[in-house]
N, C-alpha and C positions, 0 to 999 in steps of 0.2 A: 704240871708243866713248868712252873717257875723253878723247881729244883734242878731241872734239866737245862735251863737256859745257858748257864756257863758252858756246857758241853756243846750245845747247838752253836753258840757264838764262836767257840774255838774251831769247830768244824768248818763254818763259813769262812773264817779268816784263813785257814789253811787252804781251802779251795781257791781263794782269791790269789794265792801266790803260786798257783799251778802245781800244787802237790796232788798226786793221785791218791784219793782216800776211798777205801772200801770198808764199809760197815756191814758185818754179818751178825744176825741175831738169831741164835738157835734156842731162845727162850730160857736160858739158864739163870737169868735174874728174877724170873717170876717167883713169887713167894719166898724170896731171900730176905735175910735180915737187912734192915735199912742201912746199917753200918757197913756191911759188905758191899752193898750197892754204892754207897758213898765212896768207898775205896776204889771201886772199879771206875766210877766217874772221874775221880780225882786223878787216877793213874792215866786214864785216856786223855784228859785235858792237858796234863803235863807233857805227854808225848806229842800231842797235836801242837802245842805252843812251841815246842823245841825244834820241830822239823822245819828245815828251810827249803828243801828240794827233795825230789824222789817219790817214793810210794810208802804208804802206811796202810796196813790192813788190821782192823779191830774185829775180833770175833768173840761174841758171847757164846760160850760153849753150852751144850745141852746139860741138863741135870745128870748127876752120877759120875761126873769127871772129877779128877783131882784139882783141876783149875777151873775157875768160873770164866776167865777171860784170857785171851792171848792177843798180843799186839806184835805184829811183825813189821819192822821198819827197814827199808832199804834206801839209804840216803848217802850223800857224799861222805858222811862220817863212817859209813860201813853198814853192815847188816846186823840187826839185833832182833831178839825175840824176848818179849817180856811176858811172864806168866803171872797172873793173879790167882793164887791158890784159894780154895774154899776157905782157908783160914784167914785170908785177907792181906797178907804181906806180899807186896809185889817184888819179884826178883828178876834180874836182868841176866840173860844168857847171851853172850856174843856169839853169833853164828857165822861171822865172816869178816 
């Protein structure tokens, strides 16, 4: 649990500023390399800490997908989709 504390802390902070947060876990981090899990956690934390208003949806995808995690943000800055591929480097695709 201690390695997940920064993620939980960021989540609670975002909720306190009235950002709508949706977390979906389809089990894609189970049995994954700890380094990949760390990349996912770090990417999610950065996005949670940057959003000031709007909505953010984090989905851990099921095994067998090219990406292990997607983050969709709709905020005053615009809409973005961030994919964390199985290889571990997060890329941002602006969708609006």
